[in-house]
C-alpha positions, 0 to 999 in steps of 0.5 A: 640738835645740829646746826645747818649751814648756808652756802655762804657759810660753806664758802666762807669756811672754805673747807671741802671736808667741812662742807661735805659733813654739813651738807650730809647733816642737812640733807634730810637723810635721817632714817625714817620708817619706809612704807611701800605699796600703801593706799587709801585706808592703809595705816601710816602710823599708830596715833600714839606715835605722833606726839600731841602738838608735834610731828612724825616723819615717814617715807611713803613710796619714796616720798617724805611725809610729815604727819602732825597732831595739832590736837589730841584727836586730830592728825594731818599730813604734808609732803616734807618738801619746802615750798621755797627750793624743795629741801626736805622739811623736818619735824623739830621742837620749833615745828616743821622747819626747813634746814636749808634756809630756815622756813617754818611751817604750821603744824596744823595747816602747813602754812608758811609762818616764817620765810623765805617760803611763802606757800604752804606745804602740800597736804597729804590725805590722812584721817584718824580711824580708831587708834591709827592714822590712815591714808584717805 
């Protein structure tokens, strides 16, 4: 796992090259599956791809979404946009984490567990249908 740097860290480091590398690493630009033209009832991900107690990242029509599986039989999804300053939230071993300022969000309801964010992530309607997670 890589460390993300704050703006203060970058200013202290004083190196444009190191700053560019750190910003690229924290920008949420990791490759994730891209779904386009999907609507209600369409499959987002097979349930087996979302680890129980974990999350799966996907882009739906250009909008980053995290699908989490709080229990074996349930799935929920949230817009992966931090409610603090709009950075891209990532699925990590610690939960849903904003790499910009360290906010942590609950896998089950998207509520902010650790700030600076205070508001919850925006829900995206999904349901488990058979062996798939689908948009509602």
